[in-house]
N, C-alpha and C positions, 0 to 999 in steps of 0.2 A: 504494500500500500504506500503511495507516495503523495507528496503535496503537503503544504502547511496552510492552515486557515489563518487569514488575517483577522486580528481580534476585532477590527472595526466593522467587519462584514456581518450583518444580521442574518444573511442567507449564505449557507455553504453550498458549494457545487461539487457533486460527485459524478464520476463517469466510469467507464470500463476501459481496459487496455486497448480495445480495437479502435479507439480514437487516434492512437499513435501520435499523441502530442509529445514534443521533446521535453526533457527535464527542466530546462530553464523556463519554458512557458508554464509548465505545471506549477513550479515554485513561485513564479512571478504572480500568477493569478490565484494562488492558494487552492488549487484543485486537488481533490483526492481521487486516485485511480485504483480501482479494484480489478485485479488481473483475471482474465480467462486463463484456461490451462490447455496445454497440448501434450500429448503422449507420443513420443517418438521411439519406436522399437522397444516399447514397454517401460521407458523412463519418462516420468512426468516433469514438466517444467511450467513456470509462469510464461505467459505469452511472449513477453519482450525480453526474457533472459537471453544473453548472448549465445549459449549453447543451442537454444531453440531456434533463434534466427538463422544461425549457421547450418544447423542440422536438418531443418525441415526441407530445404531445397534438395539437399543430397539424398535424404530419405525418399522423397517423392521420385527422384530420378532412378533410385535403386529399387523402387516398388516396395520399400519397407513400410510396415504399418504405421500410419499416423492418424491419431484421433484427437478431437477437441472436445472441451467441456466448459460449461458456464460456471461462474462462481457459485458457491453455496450461499443461500440467503444469509447465513451467519456472517459471511464476509461483509455484506452490505450493512447488516445490523451493527457490526462493530464500527463501520465508517460513520453511520448516523449517530451512534452513541458518542463517538469521539467529537463529532461536530457539535453536539449539544454540550459536551464537557468543555469545549473551547469557547462557548458562549453564543453559538448560533441559535437563532430563534426558529429556523426552518432549514430545509435542505431541498435543493432541486437536483434530481438524479437523472442524468441524461445518458441514454444507452443505444446500442446498435439495434437494428431492425428486429422486432419481435417475430417477423416471418422467417428470420435466419437463425435465431437463437432464443433460448429461454432466459437470457440474462435479464431483460426488463421485467419478466414475471418474477424472477428471484428477488429483484429489487422491490417489487410491489409487496411480496410476502414479508420481507424485512421491514418495510415501511409501516406495516400494521403494528409492529412492536416498538417503533421508534419513540424516544422520549420527546421529540419535537416533530411538527408536521413535515411530511415528505411529499413532494410532488414528483412523480416519476414521468419522464418524457421519453417516449419511443421516437427516436430520430427518423426511423424509416430508412436508415442508411448505415454506413460503416466507413472506416477510415476517416479521412478528413471531411466526408459527408456527415460524420458525427462530430469530428473535432472542431469544425468551425462553429456549429451551434453551441458546443460546450464553451468555447472561448467567448462567444457573444453573451452567453448566460453569465459567465464569470466576470466579464467587464461590466455588465449591468449590476451584478451583485456588489462589486467594488464601489459602485456609486451609492450604495446604501439602499438599493431598491427593495421593494417588498417581495415576498415569496411569489405572489401572483404575477408580478411584473417580470421577475427573473424567469419564471417558467414560460410566460408568454413570449419573451424574447427568444428563448431556446426553440420554442415551437415555430415562431415566425422564421427564424434563421433556417431551421430544418426544412420548412416548406419551400423556401426560396433557393435552397442550395441544390445544385445539380452535379452528379458524378457520372462520368462516362469512362468505361474502361475497356482495355484490349487485353486478351489473353491469347497465348500461343495455341492453346487447345481447350476445348470444353470438357475434356475427359475428367479433370479433377473436380469440376463442378458437378458432373454427372455422378461420379463416385460418391460424392457427399450428399446427393439428392437435392442439390440446390437449383437444378435446371432440368428440364425435360429431356428424356432420352432421344426424342424425335429431333430436337435441335442439334444434338450431338451427332447423330447419324447424318443429318443433312450437311453439317459442316465438314465432316470427314469425307463424305462421298464427293463433294465438290471442291475439296481442298481449300475451303473458304476460311478466312481469318475473321472471327467475330468481333464486333463492337457491342458492348453490353451496357445496360443502365439498370437503375432500380426504379420500379414502378410499384407504388403502394407497398414498398418495403421488400419486394421480391425481385429477383434477377431476371431480366428479359433480354432477348436478342434485339438490339437496336438496328444494326445493319450487318450485312455480310459482305466482306471485301476480299478480293482475290489473292492479295499478297500482303505480307507483314508491312512492307514499305508503304503501300497504299493505305493500309488500315491505320497506321500511325499518322500519316498525313491527314487522313479524314478525321482522326481523333483530335488533331490540332484545330482543324476547321470548325468542328462541332463545339469545341471549347470556346473559340473566339465568338461564335454565334451565341452561345449561352451567356457570355460576358456582356454582350450588348455594349452600350456606351456609358453605363454608370460605373460608380466606384465599386470595385469588387476585390475579393481575396481569391487567390488561385493557389492550388497545391497540385504538384505532380507526385504521384505515388508509384512505387515500383517494388518488385521482388527480384533481386539479383540482376538488375538492369540499370545500374547507376549511370552509366555513360549515356544510354538512350534517354533516361529521365532528365539528365542535365541538358542535353541537346534540345529536348522538347520544352523544358522550362525556359531556356534562352529564347527559343522561337516565340513562345507565348509572351514573354516580357516585351518583345519588340512589337508584337501585334495587338497587345492589350495595354495601351499606355496608361489607362486610368487605374490599373491594378498596382498594388504593391508588388515588389519583387516576388515571384512565385516561390513557394516553399517546395523543397524536394524532400520527400519522406519515404523511407523504406518501411514497408508494412512488416508486421511481426508474424510469428509462426502460425497463429490461429487463422488469419486470413490467407496466409501463404499456403496452408494445407488445403484450402478449398479452391484456390485459383491456379496454383502451380507457378514454377519459375517463369520469368519473362513478363509478368504482369506490368502494364503501364496504365495508369488511371489519372484522369484530371478531374479535380473538383473545383467548381466555381461557386462562390457564395457572396451575397451582398455585404459590403463593408459595414453598412449600418442598417441591419434588418429592422423593419417596422413592425412592432408588436401589434397584434390585432386587438 
């Protein structure tokens, strides 16, 4: 569990490790992170531990068994109790899509026993599609906002955030039951490289492109379209594809002048286990989400 609560914040913000926020951001915003777990060849690790990050890609290539699991409700209960002990009047707990994991449900179970009110927000996304709403919530909390306002900001950011991603193969998503077998077969039969997105929290095929080069070029174009002309935040995420991610980030920086410099983030083992090596994803989020 990481992050430290700022004593002046009446609302604490909790998330899970699939937001893949870096440690300086976690510490600066006083966010607490509850890790998911990955088992590689029978050994269990927290999602973002170095052995897990390194080992998951190798294990997938070697067809070694890799499984993932959500945190126990007790881990969230401990986070909420700690928030209360540090003086928080409430907690906003923002998590990856409930259609992909039972993490948000585990948080809801823990919330029932919390000594302070807890608002659980299902981001409907993962990676920086979760991370940007968490940061928006934490920034709002640091201004002394109410529980309702912090939760509303997280929901508004999640609703306005778009993630598009490229995978070398749909096979890993098929193995984990995250996408239909028919899409896998179609992609394999036509040697198509898929572009995917999240709709209502579930992974869907957005477009099918003939080559990896064209798919990544199209990923860039779609990210630029998603950014529009407003002030946005952009993140490029990858698994074992740092050079391609940096090249894409540089291209997006030149094509989206209203954005802050794009973040480059390597995803952890839990997401890596389901998408496989070679992932490239772009997340675009409004810099100033308007709470409804």
